[in-house]
C-alpha positions as CSV (number, residue, x, y, z in Angstrom):
1,M,11.3,11.5,7.1
2,A,9.5,9.5,4.5
3,K,6.0,8.4,5.0
4,G,5.9,5.2,7.1
5,Q,9.0,6.0,9.1
6,T,9.2,7.3,12.6
7,Y,11.8,7.7,15.3
8,L,9.4,6.7,18.0
9,K,9.1,3.2,19.4
10,K,6.8,1.3,21.8
11,D,7.5,2.1,25.5
12,D,9.2,5.4,24.8
13,Q,8.4,8.3,27.2
14,V,7.1,11.2,25.2
15,E,5.8,14.7,25.8
16,V,2.9,16.3,23.8
17,I,4.1,19.6,22.2
18,A,0.9,20.6,20.4
19,G,-2.8,20.2,20.8
20,K,-5.3,19.9,23.7
21,D,-2.9,17.8,25.8
22,K,0.1,20.0,25.3
23,G,2.7,19.6,28.1
24,R,1.5,16.2,29.2
25,V,3.8,13.2,29.4
26,G,3.0,9.5,28.6
27,K,4.3,6.2,27.4
28,I,3.7,5.0,23.9
29,L,1.5,1.9,23.8
30,K,1.5,1.4,20.0
31,V,2.9,3.0,16.9
32,Y,1.2,3.1,13.5
33,P,4.1,4.0,11.1
34,A,1.9,3.9,7.9
35,K,-0.4,6.5,9.3
36,E,2.4,8.4,11.1
37,R,0.4,8.2,14.4
38,A,1.0,6.8,17.9
39,L,-1.2,5.7,20.8
40,V,0.0,7.2,24.1
41,E,-1.4,6.2,27.5
42,R,-3.8,8.7,29.0
43,I,-3.3,11.2,26.1
44,N,-6.1,12.3,23.7
45,M,-8.8,10.5,25.6
46,V,-12.1,10.2,23.7
47,K,-15.5,8.7,24.7
48,R,-16.8,5.7,22.8
49,H,-20.5,4.7,23.1
50,T,-20.7,0.9,23.2
51,K,-23.8,-1.1,22.5
52,G,-24.9,-3.9,24.9
53,T,-24.1,-7.2,23.3
54,E,-25.6,-9.8,25.6
55,M,-28.9,-9.8,27.4
56,N,-27.3,-9.0,30.8
57,Q,-24.7,-6.5,29.5
58,Q,-25.8,-2.9,29.2
59,G,-24.5,-0.3,26.8
60,Q,-22.0,2.2,28.3
61,I,-19.7,5.1,27.6
62,V,-16.1,4.0,27.6
63,N,-13.1,6.4,27.8
64,K,-10.2,5.3,25.7
65,E,-7.1,6.7,24.0
66,A,-7.1,7.8,20.4
67,S,-4.0,8.0,18.3
68,I,-2.1,11.3,18.0
69,H,0.2,12.4,15.1
70,V,3.9,11.8,15.7
71,S,4.7,15.4,14.8
72,N,2.9,16.5,18.0
73,L,5.1,14.2,20.2
74,Q,8.7,14.8,21.3
75,L,10.8,12.0,22.9
76,I,12.1,12.5,26.4
77,C,15.8,11.5,26.7
78,P,16.2,9.0,29.6
79,E,19.8,10.3,30.4
80,C,19.3,14.1,30.5
81,T,15.5,13.9,31.1
82,N,14.9,16.7,28.6
83,T,12.8,16.7,25.5
84,G,14.9,17.1,22.4
85,R,15.6,16.2,18.9
86,I,16.7,12.7,18.1
87,G,19.2,11.4,15.6
88,K,20.2,8.1,14.2
89,K,23.8,6.8,13.9
90,L,25.6,3.7,12.9
91,L,27.9,2.1,15.4
92,E,31.2,0.3,14.7
93,D,29.5,-3.1,15.0
94,G,27.0,-2.2,12.4
95,T,23.9,-1.6,14.6
96,K,21.8,1.5,14.2
97,V,21.0,3.5,17.4
98,R,19.0,6.5,18.2
99,F,20.8,9.3,20.1
100,C,19.8,12.5,21.9
101,K,21.2,15.5,20.0
102,S,21.5,17.6,23.2
103,C,23.5,15.3,25.4
104,G,24.8,12.8,22.7
105,E,23.8,9.7,24.7
106,S,22.2,6.8,22.9
107,I,18.5,6.1,23.7
108,E,17.9,2.4,24.5
109,T,14.4,1.2,25.2
110,K,14.4,-1.3,28.0
């Protein structure tokens, strides 16, 4: 794939296939196609130290998700519930759809 393109979309269920969170499953919150990264809920958690802004608000340590490279994620097919490779095909009516290469079913995000 060229830089800036990805087969992942928001609200897709993905599994991490490499890194410290290998084997964990989560939902994509945001995709950054230009950086080839995605933000997945409860995956790649990091601590951010925040400074108190108002007089009554204290500084604190906040846990939040950091983005992860899309090459470390694999889409979970909603039909066969397996992780697998994804392809794109053109239907008769001219729309492009993603499909699971193992079961052949189209992947529609609801």
